[in-house]
C-alpha positions in Angstrom: 105.8 141.5 4.8 106.8 139.2 7.6 104.4 138.5 10.5 105.1 136.1 13.4 101.9 134.0 13.8 102.8 131.2 16.1 105.3 130.2 18.8 105.9 126.4 18.9 106.9 126.7 22.5 103.8 125.8 24.7 103.7 127.3 28.2 104.7 125.0 31.1 102.1 126.6 33.4 99.0 128.7 33.0 100.3 132.3 32.1 97.9 134.2 34.4 100.0 137.3 34.5 100.3 137.6 30.7 96.6 137.2 30.3 95.9 139.8 33.0 98.4 142.3 31.4 96.9 141.9 28.0 93.4 142.4 29.4 94.5 145.6 31.4 96.2 147.1 28.4 93.2 146.5 26.2 90.8 148.0 28.8 93.0 151.0 29.3 93.2 151.6 25.6 89.4 151.4 25.3 89.1 154.0 28.1 91.8 156.4 26.8 91.1 156.4 23.0 88.4 157.3 20.6 88.7 153.8 19.1 91.4 154.6 16.6 93.9 156.6 18.5 94.7 157.9 22.0 93.1 161.1 23.1 95.6 164.0 23.0 95.0 165.1 26.6 95.7 161.6 27.9 98.9 161.5 25.9 100.1 164.8 27.2 99.1 164.2 30.9 100.3 160.6 31.3 102.9 160.0 28.6 106.6 159.8 29.8 108.5 163.0 29.0 111.9 164.3 29.9 110.1 167.1 31.7 108.0 164.6 33.7 110.4 161.7 34.2 109.2 160.1 37.3 108.1 156.7 38.6 104.4 157.5 38.1 104.7 158.4 34.5 107.1 155.4 33.8 104.2 153.2 34.9 101.3 155.0 33.3 103.1 155.4 29.9 103.7 151.6 29.9 99.9 151.0 29.6 99.1 153.6 27.0 99.0 153.0 23.2 98.8 155.5 20.4 96.6 153.7 18.0 94.6 150.6 17.4 97.5 149.1 15.4 99.9 149.9 18.2 97.9 148.1 20.9 97.1 145.1 18.6 100.7 144.7 17.6 102.0 144.9 21.1 99.5 142.6 22.6 100.0 140.0 19.8 103.8 140.0 20.6 103.1 139.7 24.3 100.9 136.7 23.7 103.4 135.0 21.3 106.4 135.3 23.6 104.8 136.0 27.0 103.0 132.7 27.4 106.2 130.6 27.1 108.4 132.9 29.2 105.9 133.2 32.0 105.3 129.4 31.8 108.8 128.8 32.7 109.6 131.7 35.1 106.1 131.5 36.7 104.0 134.6 37.3 105.9 136.5 40.1 109.3 136.5 38.3 107.6 137.2 35.0 105.9 140.4 36.4 109.3 141.5 37.8 110.9 140.9 34.5 108.1 142.7 32.5 108.2 145.9 34.6 112.0 145.8 35.0 112.5 145.6 31.3 110.0 148.4 30.8 111.9 150.7 33.2 115.2 149.8 31.5 113.8 150.8 28.1 112.5 154.1 29.5 115.9 154.8 31.1 117.8 154.3 27.9 115.4 156.2 25.8 115.3 159.2 28.2 119.1 159.1 28.8 119.8 159.6 25.1 116.8 161.5 23.7 115.0 162.9 26.8 117.0 166.1 27.1 116.9 166.8 23.4 113.1 166.4 23.3 111.9 167.1 26.8 108.3 167.6 25.9 107.8 164.7 23.5 105.9 161.9 25.3 106.7 158.3 24.8 104.1 155.6 25.4 103.6 151.9 24.9 104.5 148.5 26.4 107.1 147.8 23.7 110.1 148.1 26.0 108.6 145.6 28.4 107.6 143.3 25.6 111.0 143.4 24.0 112.3 142.4 27.5 110.1 139.3 27.2 111.7 138.6 23.9 115.1 139.0 25.5 114.1 136.5 28.1 112.8 134.1 25.4 116.2 134.5 23.6 118.0 133.3 26.8 115.7 130.4 27.7 114.6 129.2 24.2 117.3 130.1 21.7 116.3 127.3 19.4 112.6 127.6 19.9 110.6 127.7 16.7 108.5 130.7 15.6 106.3 130.4 12.6 106.2 133.4 10.3 103.8 134.3 7.5 105.3 136.0 4.5 103.7 137.9 1.7 105.4 139.5 -1.3 102.9 141.6 -3.3 100.9 139.2 -5.4 103.9 137.0 -6.2 104.1 134.6 -3.3 102.9 133.9 0.2 103.4 131.2 2.8 104.9 130.3 6.1 108.3 129.2 7.5 109.8 128.5 10.9 112.6 130.5 12.3 114.6 129.9 15.6 114.2 132.4 18.4 117.8 133.6 18.0 117.0 134.5 14.4 113.8 136.3 15.5 115.6 138.3 18.2 118.5 139.1 15.8 116.1 140.5 13.2 114.1 142.7 15.5 117.0 144.0 17.6 119.1 144.5 14.5 116.3 146.6 12.9 115.8 148.6 16.1 119.6 149.3 16.3 119.8 150.3 12.6 116.7 152.5 12.7 117.8 154.1 16.0 121.0 155.2 14.4 119.3 156.4 11.2 116.3 158.2 12.6 117.5 159.2 16.1 113.8 159.2 17.2 112.5 161.3 14.3 110.3 158.4 13.1 108.2 158.4 16.3 109.2 154.9 17.3 111.0 154.1 20.6 113.8 152.0 19.1 116.1 152.8 22.1 113.3 151.8 24.5 113.1 148.5 22.6 116.8 147.9 22.8 117.0 148.9 26.5 114.0 146.7 27.3 115.5 143.7 25.5 118.8 144.1 27.3 117.0 144.5 30.7 114.8 141.4 30.1 117.8 139.4 29.0 119.8 140.3 32.1 116.9 139.9 34.6 116.2 136.5 33.1 119.8 135.4 33.6 119.6 136.5 37.2 116.5 134.3 37.7 118.6 131.3 36.6 115.9 129.4 34.7 116.6 126.3 32.7 117.6 126.7 29.0 116.3 124.5 26.2 118.8 122.9 23.9 118.1 122.2 20.2 116.8 118.7 20.9 114.2 120.0 23.3 113.2 122.7 21.0 112.8 120.3 18.1 110.7 118.0 20.3 108.4 121.0 21.3 108.0 121.9 17.7 107.0 118.4 16.8 104.5 118.3 19.7 103.1 121.7 18.6 102.4 120.2 15.2 101.1 116.7 16.2 99.5 117.5 19.6 100.5 113.8 20.4 103.2 112.9 22.9 103.3 109.4 21.5 105.0 110.7 18.4 108.1 111.7 20.3 111.1 109.4 20.9 112.2 108.2 24.4 115.1 110.6 24.3 112.9 113.6 23.3 110.5 112.8 26.1 113.4 112.4 28.6 114.6 115.9 27.6 111.2 117.4 27.9 110.8 116.0 31.3 114.1 117.6 32.4 112.9 121.0 31.3 109.5 120.6 33.0 109.5 117.8 35.6 105.9 118.7 36.7 104.4 117.7 33.4 102.9 114.4 34.3 101.7 113.6 30.7 105.3 113.8 29.5 106.5 111.6 32.4 103.8 109.0 31.7 104.5 108.8 28.0 108.3 108.6 28.8 107.7 105.6 31.0 105.2 104.0 28.7 107.6 104.2 25.7 110.6 103.1 27.8 108.9 99.9 28.8 108.5 99.0 25.2 112.0 99.6 24.1 115.1 97.4 24.5 116.7 97.8 27.9 113.5 99.1 29.5 113.2 102.3 31.6 116.4 103.9 32.8 116.9 104.5 36.5 116.1 108.2 36.2 112.9 107.4 34.4 111.9 104.8 37.0 112.8 107.1 39.9 110.8 110.0 38.5 107.8 107.9 37.8 107.7 106.3 41.3 108.3 109.7 42.9 105.3 111.2 41.0 103.1 108.1 41.4 100.6 109.6 43.8 99.9 112.5 41.5 99.9 110.2 38.4 97.2 108.0 40.0 95.1 111.1 40.8 95.6 113.2 37.7 96.3 111.0 34.7 94.2 108.5 32.8 94.3 105.4 34.9 94.7 102.8 32.0 98.2 103.8 31.0 99.3 104.3 34.6 98.0 100.8 35.5 99.8 99.3 32.5 103.1 100.9 33.6 102.6 99.8 37.2 101.9 96.2 36.2 105.1 96.1 34.1 107.2 97.7 36.9 105.8 95.4 39.6 108.1 92.5 38.6 108.7 90.6 40.7 105.6 91.1 42.8 106.2 93.5 45.7 108.3 95.9 43.7 105.5 98.5 43.8 104.0 99.4 47.2 100.6 97.6 47.8 99.2 101.0 48.8 99.7 102.3 45.3 98.3 99.1 43.7 95.2 99.4 45.9 94.7 103.0 44.8 95.2 102.0 41.2 92.7 99.1 41.5 90.1 101.4 43.0 90.4 103.8 40.1 90.2 101.0 37.6 87.0 99.8 39.2 85.5 103.3 38.9 86.6 103.3 35.2 84.8 99.9 34.7 88.1 98.2 33.9 87.3 95.4 36.2 89.7 92.8 34.6 92.7 95.1 35.2 91.5 95.8 38.7 91.3 92.1 39.5 94.9 91.7 38.3 96.0 94.4 40.6 94.3 92.7 43.5 95.9 89.4 42.6 99.3 91.2 42.5 98.7 92.4 46.1 97.8 88.9 47.3 101.1 87.6 45.8 103.2 90.2 47.6 104.4 88.5 50.8 105.3 92.0 52.2 101.9 93.6 51.6 100.2 94.8 54.8 97.5 92.5 56.0 94.8 95.2 55.7 95.6 95.6 52.0 95.5 91.8 51.5 92.2 91.5 53.2 90.7 94.3 51.1 92.3 93.0 47.9 90.8 89.5 48.5 87.3 90.9 49.3 87.3 93.3 46.4 88.5 90.6 44.0 85.8 88.2 45.2 83.1 90.9 44.7 84.3 91.5 41.2 84.3 87.8 40.4 80.7 87.6 41.7 79.2 90.8 40.3 81.2 91.7 37.3 82.1 88.3 35.8 79.4 86.0 37.3 82.2 83.6 38.4 80.5 82.4 41.5 82.9 79.5 42.0 85.9 81.8 42.1 84.0 84.2 44.4 83.1 81.2 46.7 86.8 80.2 47.0 87.9 83.7 47.7 85.3 84.4 50.4 86.1 81.1 52.2 89.8 81.8 52.0 89.3 85.3 53.5 87.3 83.8 56.4 89.8 81.0 56.9 92.8 83.4 57.0 91.3 86.4 58.7 88.1 85.4 60.6 88.2 88.7 62.5 88.6 90.8 59.4 86.4 94.0 59.0 85.2 92.2 55.8 84.3 89.0 57.6 80.6 89.7 58.1 80.2 90.9 54.6 82.1 87.9 53.3 79.8 85.5 55.1 76.7 87.2 53.7 78.2 87.2 50.1 79.3 83.5 50.6 75.8 82.4 51.5 74.5 84.2 48.4 77.0 82.7 45.9 76.4 79.2 47.3 72.7 79.5 46.5 73.8 80.3 42.9 76.0 77.3 42.8 73.5 74.8 44.3 71.4 73.0 41.7 67.7 73.8 41.9 65.5 70.8 42.8 62.6 70.8 40.3 60.4 69.0 42.8 
C-alpha cells in the first residue's frame, strides 16, 4: 500500500478557496448521504449522465461523492496538493483552474463513454483534483511528497518522492486502467486524465513561476526543520525569487548575507530596502535593527525616517540600548532632517535619564538640544527634564 501523507511544499499565501471547497464538499456529502454512501435518488437526479449532459449537472456532480472513502480520499488529495497550488496561483486563478479541470475531465469521460452508457451517472471531484495535481506538476516538478508504505506485516515506513514521480504514477495507473477496464470498474479514469491535462494547460496559461530543484530542496529542508536559519544564502535567495512577498525569507537572507564573505549582493540589498517599511511593521524588530545597523555604513546610508521608526519599535520592545544607538546614528547623519535630529536627541536623552540613570549624559543632551534648536517642539520638555536631572546631579547639603 502507498499513501501520500505530506507535501513538503508550504503554501505561499493562505489557501482560502481550497479550505472553502473542502468544507463545501464535506457539508454536501453529509446532506446527501446516509453516512456511508450517497442516497440513490440524489445520485440519479444530480449525477452527470450522457442523457443529462448539461452545465448544471457538470457542476452538481462535481460536489457529490459515492461513499465515505470516496469523499475522504478526494479531500485528502485536495488538501495535499491544493494548498501549494493555490498558494502560488492565488484564489481567483485557482478556482478557475479547479472548475476548468473538472469540466475538462467530464468532457473527456462523456466523449468516450457517455454514448455507450448514457444512463450511468458519474460523480466526484476527482477530475478537478487531478487538475490540481497537473498544475502542481507544472509549478513544482521537483517538490517532495512523503509517502507511507506498508507491505503486509513485513515492512512499513516512509519515503520522499518528487512531484513528477507522483504524477507519473497516478496518471500512468489511470491510463492503464482506462484501457483495461473501459469504465467497467466504476472509476472515472478518463475524467482523471482529462482533468489532469486541463489543469496542466490552464496552469501554463496562468504563467506562474516554476520551482527548480534547488528551490524544492530548500522547501523540503524547511518543511523538516521549520527554521529558515538552517538554509544557505543561495537557498534563501532562490526562495525569495519564488515568493518575494515572504518577509521572513527576505530578512533571513539579508541576515545571513551580512555574515558571509562579500556581504549582501545588490539584489539582496535592493529587495531589503524596498521592503523595509513592511519589515519594520511586520517582522521581529531585533533582527531588522541588526541588519539596518550593519547596512547604515557609513552613517546616512539608510534614511533617518526608517531609523526613527526602528528606534521607536525598539523602545516598545524594551531594547533601549539598541534604540539609543539608532538615535546616535541619526545624529551622526549630516543629511538627516532637522525634525528627526531633534526627536532623536530628545528621545536619546530621555532614555539616558529614565532607562540607564545616566543623568550626566542626559544633561549634556538636553543642553545641546536647547543650544542648537531653542525653538524646537521639544524645547519646553527639554527645559523641564534638564531642571530635574540637574537636581539629581547636585550634591545634597546635609545641613
